N, C-alpha and C positions, 0 to 999 in steps of 0.2 A: 943743526936743525934737520929733523928726519925728512927724507924725500917722500912726497906724497905719491902713492901708487895709483895708477889709473885702473878703474874697474875693467876686468877682462870682459870682452864682448862675447856673447854666446849666440849661436845660431838657433832660432826657434822656427820649426817648420810652420808653414802657412796654416796647416790644418789645426795647429795648437794655439793660434793667435787668440788672445783674450784669456788664456788659462794661466794660472800661476806657474812660474818657471820652477823646474826642479832645483833643489839646493845645489850649490856649486860643488861641494864635496859630499858624496853620499857613500854610505858604507857599501863595500862590495858584496855581491850576493855569493853565497856558498857555491863552490864548484858544482856544475851539473844541476843546479837548482835554479829554474827560471825565476825572474822577479815576480813578486806577488801582485796579481791584478785580477779583475773579474772578466777577462776576455773569454769568449766562447771557445770551447774545444770540441771538435767534431771527430767522429770515428771515420777513418778513411774508407772502410768497406761500406759505410752507409751513404757516403757522399761522392766519392770519386768515380766519375763516369757512370753515374746512376741517373735513371729517369724517375721523376716524381710527378704525381698528379697535383695540380694546383687549383682544382675546381672549387675547393672549399676554403682556401687560405685567403684571409683578409689582411690588408695592410693599411696603416695610416700613411698618408702621402703628402710630401711637401716638395717644393722646388727651391733649390739653392742657386744663388748667383755663383758663377765660376769665372776664373781668369785663366784662359787657355786650358780649360778642363780641371783646374785645381779649385775645389769648392772653397768658398769664402765663408768664414764663421761657422764651420761644420759643427764643432762641439756645442756651441751655444744653441744652434738650431736643432741639434739632436736632442738636447735636454728639453726644449720646447715641444718637440714632436712626442717624446716619451710622456711628458706631462699631459698633453692633449689626449693621447691614446688612453692613458690610465684614468682620465676623467670620465670616459664613457665605456671602457672595456677593460680587458685584462691583457697586459703585456707578459707573455710567457717568459720563463727563465730561458736565457740564451736565445731570445727572439732574433730572427733574421733582421739585419739592418743592411739593406741593399742600396748601393749607389749606382744610378743609371748613367747613360752616356750624355755627353754635351760639352761644348767648349765654353759657352757663356751662361748656360743654365743647366743644372743637373737635378733630376728627380731623386728623391730619397724615399725608400719604403721601409716601414717598421712593422713587423708582424704583430698582429693584435687579435685577440679572441673575444668572444661574447660581445660583439658590437654590431649594430645595425649598419651593414655595408652600404646602405643607400644614403647615409649621412654624408654631408659635404666633407671632403678631405679624406675619405676612406675609399678603398679600391680593391676589387676582387679581379685579379688578372686572368684567372681561369687557365685552361689549357694544361700543358705539360712543360717541365723544365728538364734539361740535361745539365748536370753539374759536374765540375771538376775541382778537386781540392789540391792546390799546388803551392809550392814555395814561389813567391812572386816579388823578389826585390825590385825596387823602382825601375831600374834600367831594363828589366825583362817584361814589364807589364804589357807593353804593346805587342811584343812577339807572342806572349802567352794568350792574349786576347785573340789575335789572328789564328793561332793554332786551335783554340777552342771553337771558333767559328768554323774552321775547316773540318774539324772532327764532327761537329754537329751537322754540317752540310752533308758530309759523307754518310752519316747515320740516317738523316731524315730527308735527304734529297733537295734541301733548300736551306738558305741562311736562316738563322733564328730571327724572330720579329724584334727582339731586344736582347742585349747581353748586359747583365747586372754583375756587380762585384760586391762581395762581402769581405771586408778587411777584418780578419779574425784576431788581429793583434793590435796592441797599442804601442806607444813609443817606449814603454818599459820592457815589453816582452818580445817585440818584433825581431830583434837580432837572435835571441835564444830560440825562437820558434821559426826562424828562417822566413819571416814575412808571409806566413800562412794566409792564403786567400782562397775564397770559393768563387769560382766563375760560374754564372748561372745563365745558360742559354734558354730563353723563353720562347715557346711557340703557343700562340693563342688557341690554335687547334692542332691536335696531334696529326702530323703529316702521315700519309698512307705508307710512305717508304721507311718507316721506322724498323730497325733491326729487331727481330723477335727475341 
C-alpha cells in the first residue's frame, strides 16, 4: 500500500492573503531576466532625491485596517480602489499607489486624473514632496524611513508632514529588483529652508 504524502505547507505573506497561491513548481526564469509582471519602473534620475510639486495631483483615498502596521486585505482593497477611481476618472499607467503610516489603520492613495477632487474619497494633498528611490528589503525599511526623514529634515529644516511608501515590486519580481521602493516625504507647504 502506497504511503500517503502530506501536502507541503507554504508560507503566504499577509499582503497576499485571499489571492490564489502560485503553483508549487514553476518554470525557472531565464538568467538575468526578471519575472514578467506589470509593476511600475521608475527612472532613478527622475525620482531619487528629487523634489516635486503636488499642487495638482489628485488621489483616490481609502483607509485599511492594519495589524502592527501590516495592511490587512491589501490586494482586494487595492482592486476596489482602482475600480472606484476608474468609475469617475482616469487611472494613469504606472499610477502612484502610496501606503501611509499607521499601526492599526493605514491610508492608501491611488493617483487619478480627470476627476472632481471635491468628491468624497478623493484628495489633493498639495505642497511638495521629496522622494528617494531605494532598495528596501523588509529588515531595512525602518532604518531607510528614518534616514529619509533625516535627509528631508536637513534639506527643509523640519520633519515632513507625512512619509508615504510606494512598493514598486510584487512577490514575483521583488528579489530580482531588490525590493525597489519609493519613499515620499510630503510637505503640505514648501518650507522656506529648502536647498535651491
